[in-house]
N, C-alpha and C positions, 0 to 999 in steps of 0.2 A: 570570793570576788567574781569567779566565773559565773556562779548562779545569779548573783545580783545584777551583773551587767547584761544578762539575758533579758531582764525585765525593765531596764531603764537605760536611757542614753546618757545619763549624767556620769557614768563611770568611764570617763575618758579624759585625756589631756588635750586641751584646745588652746591654740594661740593664733594671733593675727599680727603679722609684721608689716609695718609701713616701710615701703621702699621708695625713696625719692631720688630723682636723678636718672641718668641713662641706665637701662637694665639690659644685661646680657642674659637672654633667656637660655641659651645653650649652656652657659656656665652655671646658671642656677639649677637646671635639671641635672647637670653632671655633679654638682655639689650634693644635691639630695640623694642621688644614686650612690655616691661614694659613702655617705653616712650609713645608708642601708647595707652596703657591702661590708662596712667596717664593724657593725654591731649585729651580732647574730640574733639578738632578741627582737630586732626590727624586721627580721625575715623568718620568724618562727610561726609555724602552723600549729593549730590546736585541733587534733583529730581524735575521733572516737574509735576505739577498737571494740570488737564484739564483746558483749556482756559487761562493758564498762560504763559507769555513770558519769565519770569525769574524763576529760580528754587528756591525751599525752602530747607533749611538745615535740615537734619535729622541725629541725632547722633546715630551711630551704637553701640549697647551695647557690642558686642563681635566681634571685628575685629582683624584679624591676618595679619602680614606682612610676605611676602615671601622674603628670602634672596637668590638671584640667584647667584650661584657660577660659575666662569669661571677660567679655568686652563691655564696659559700661560707659564708654566715651560718648555715646549718642544721647545720654541723659544729662540733664542739668544737675546741679549740686543737690537740690532737694529730692529730685527723683532718684539720684544715685543713693542717697541715704535710705530711702524706702526700699529700693531694690537690694541694697546691701544687707539690711536687716533680714529680709526674707531669705537671701542667699545663705547667710550665716546660720540661720535657724535650720535650713535644710541640710547644710553641711554637718551640723552638730548631731543631726538625727540619722545621717547616712550610715548604713551598716558596713561592718568590716567583714571581709571574707576570711574567716579564721581557718577554714579548711585548706585554703591555698596560701596562707601566710601573708595575706594583704592586711596588715595591721596599721598602716599609715595611709591616710587620705590627704592629698595636697591639692590646693587650687590657687590659681593666680588671677586676681581681679585687676583689670586695667581701668583706672579712673581717668587718667590723662596720659599723654606720651611719656611724661617723667614722674608719674605717681602711680604706684601699684600697691596692692595688698596681697601678701602671701598668707594663705589660710591653711593651717596644718592641724589635723586631728589625728591623735594617736590613741590606741587602745590602752586603758588602764591596766590591762594584763601585762603591758610591756614598759610603761612609762609612768613615773610619778612627777610631782612638782619639781623636785630637785633635778631629776634627769632631764626634764623638759627644758629647764634653763641651760643645762649643759648642751642639749641638742641645738638650741638656738645659737649658743656661742660657737659651737663647732660648725654650724651651717655658715655663719659669717666667715669663719676662718677658711672653710673649704671653698666658698664662693670667691673670696679674694685670691686664693691660690689658683683657682681655675681661670680667672680672668687674667692673672699674671703669667699663666702657663708654667708654673713651677710647683705643681701639685705633688705632694708626697703623702701617701696614706700610711699613717703610723700604725704599728701593731697595738692591739689593746687586749687586756685581760678579759676574757669572756666569762659570763656568769657560770657557765657549765664547768669551766676550769676551777673557779672559786669554790663551787659547791662540792666538786670532787675532792679538792684539798681539805675542805671542812670534814667531809666524810672520812677521809683517811686519818685525819687528826683525831676524830672521835673514836675510831676503831683502834687507835694506838694503845700500847701498854701503859703509857704515861697517863692517858685519860681514863683507863679502866679503874685505877685506884680512886680517882676523883668521883666517878660514877658510883662505885661501890659505897663510898662514904655517904653520899647524899641519899642513896637508896635506903640506908640503914638509919638515917636521921628521922626522929619523930618531930616533925615541924608542927608548931602550934597553929591552930586555925586563925585566920585573920579576924580582926575585930569587926563587928557589924558596921556596914556602911550606911550612914544616914545623910541624905541629900538635903540642901536648903529647901524649906517649905514642905518637907515630907511629913506625913502623919506619923505620930509616935507609935501607931499600931502596925505600921508597915514592916514587913520582914523581908530580908534578902537571903 
């Protein structure tokens, strides 16, 4: 995935949220920052060490997210549509700063006083479709809490904790017997795979 996303901008999670009604910009920025603070993967840098071909992950203790604001109120509806298409294309192509752990890009487009678009781009190194939907749900929850002034940041299980637990489990005596069993098994090769429309002379 790291190698693929170096060559193409499609390896990322992208969403646009329509916000209608009065918008509390301070609360929105605070909500975004709280999510970054809560989830280590959203403040993870990817850095190369000498003689290494793949980066290592480094969690940044204090990472901030910038919310870039764009004002489209001076344009009519048709002009806004054209400007928005161009803006979204540029946002989807914007680079992430992996070295500094900036893996989330966020922009706020003002269409009218009570109509905004929140544009969020996240690296596929950190987010997939399922976690993106959870990100959106948590953002709504965090924003409402910030507006009401009763924010409580809940503890969450970080992936590094989960992976350490898995490693300890695999190294346990209970798992050793299971590994030994499968290492001694003589598994049959899977049958040839033939796809629809494939020539009968093709081999895999």
